[in-house]
C-alpha positions, 0 to 999 in steps of 0.5 A, a space after each residue: 518713659 525717658 521723654 527728656 532723652 528726645 530732642 524737643 523738635 515736635 509739638 507732640 500729643 500726650 499719647 504713645 502708640 504701640 500697635 496698628 492694623 489697617 487704618 487703626 492705631 492703638 495706644 498703650 491704654 488700648 484706646 483705638 484711633 482712626 489714623 487719617 494722618 497716615 504718618 503724614 502721607 506715609 502709610 499708604 497701605 495702612 499699618 502692618 499690611 501683610 505684603 509689607 510684613 512678608 517682604 520685611 521678613 523674607 528680605 531680612 533673612 537674606 540680605 539687609 544692607 550692602 554698600 553701594 560700591 556693589 549692586 543688589 537685585 532689589 535696588 535694580 528691580 525697584 529702579 526698573 519698576 519706577 522707570 517703567 511706570 514713569 517717563 523717566 530713566 534713572 533714579 538715585 535712592 536715599 532715605 527721606 524726602 528732604 534728601 530726595 530734594 537735596 539730590 534734585 537741587 544738586 543735580 540741577 546745579 551740576 546740570 547748570 554748571 556744565 552749561 555755563 558757570 553762571 547758570 546756577 539760580 533756582 526758582 522756588 515758590 512762596 508757601 512751599 515746603 521742601 524739607 528741613 536740611 539747609 539746601 531744601 530749607 533754602 527753597 522752602 518758601 515759609 519764613 517761620 522755618 527759615 529765620 533761625 537758620 540764616 544764612 541759607 544757600 544762595 542763588 535761589 529766588 522765590 515767586 508767588 505760587 501758581 503765578 505765570 507772570 511772576 515766573 515769566 518775569 524771573 526765569 532767565 538764562 542763569 536759571 538752572 531749575 524751577 522747583 514746585 509742588 504740584 499740590 502744596 502740602 504743608 502750605 495748606 493743600 493748595 493745588 497748582 493749575 495745569 496752566 501754570 505747570 504747563 507754562 513752567 514746562 515751556 519756560 524751562 525748555 526755553 531757557 534750558 532749565 530743569 523742572 523739578 516736581 516735589 511729589 514727596 507728599 502728593 505722589 505715590 498714588 495719593 492723587 489717583 496716579 502713581 506719580 502726581 505729574 501724570 494727573 496734571 499732564 505735565 512731565 518734569 525733568 526730576 521727581 522727588 519722592 519718599 513717604 508713601 514709597 516705602 509705606 512706612 519703611 524709610 526710603 526716598 528717591 529722585 527720579 530723573 530723565 536721562 538729560 538731567 541724570 547724565 550730569 552726575 558722575 561717580 563722586 558727585 553724590 552718594 548715600 550710605 543707606 540709600 537703596 538697601 536691599 531691605 528698603 527696596 524689597 519693601 518698596 517693591 511690595 508697596 508698588 505691587 499692591 498699589 500698581 499691580 493689584 490696583 489700589 491706585 485705581 480706587 483712589 479717585 472713587 474713594 475721594 469722590 465719596 469722601 468729598 461728597 460727605 465733607 461737602 455735606 458738613 460744609 453746608 451744615 457748619 459755617 466754620 468750613 469755608 472750602 474743601 481742597 485738594 484731590 485724590 486722598 490728599 484733602 484739606 478742610 479750609 476753616 475760619 478758626 484755628 484748625 488745631 481746635 478741630 484737630 484736638 477735638 477729633 483726637 479726643 474722640 479717636 480720630 487722627 488728623 493734622 493741620 496744614 498752613 494756617 487755616 486747613 485741617 489735612 486728611 490723609 487716609 491710607 489709599 486702601 481706606 474703606 468707605 465705612 472708615 470714611 463714614 466713621 471719620 465723618 461722624 467724629 468730625 461732625 461731633 467735633 464741629 459741634 463743639 468748636 
């Protein structure tokens, strides 16, 4: 295979996958793996889910793409579905999480400019991850991602994550937005406290700034509610989403309340492929499974089962320091390099992924079966015996 034709941007495992069904994937040699990476929180229904396959097949026979110079029914239906299941009114469709974040940042800057020419500062969190395009990278609070691409967008300021005093000290009349992940994903599966998010909401209201939740990884059912904010009881002005929204088909979205969304006018923003009939048809099928057919309602029960099993391992193996996260975005904090555990699990047929410097991340499909969780635990225990 012509691997040299692919740019060197990922540290890939030496494996090529060619088939996936449910929670399982199969490589070119026919070896089976339990996939609890799920494309990094993308495959919320697992692989090749019948509802997604049917939506792809049906829509591809009628209309795949049409310009956003015109309306298409699938985009309208998806926008309505998202609005009906949230506290927000308007959506912008794109293709990825970083694009959704860029849209949120751009919307906040426009909102601030309407209020005051100097109202353009964006506050973000240390240890955050919001994407790799230059705007999203500017509010990604990890130097390792930023250092080779300086200078980045100006007018941004970082504070400690979940630090109320730091937020109170730094927010002011020139702040147009505060952006935060309710659960830091790449940063290590670190959950914000409800008190911090509530204070962020209150301070944004006080200074007429927009509160942006990046739910790209923790949203779309992963914490047991369609949107993560619903599990924290704090309503942001803007929600950035992608990953699970398409269940494996590329789609992103920025969902906003009318106050913030009204800042945009024609020409302010755009996306050639955003909201295509094909992408929206697949997303509608995913949401029907998650919301209408009740998959979301089983997430916290599966989480409880999973965490109980993980805590048994924690009590048995001192390498495990804590179990983090909520719903089915879980992390095992360890006192060794997590790559050692991820690598051993890979050898034994279990796909996991690291997060931060000391966490093994677990992101199963939301329709995972208990017996598949049991298989994961068995392999993970075998790996822990060897590290």
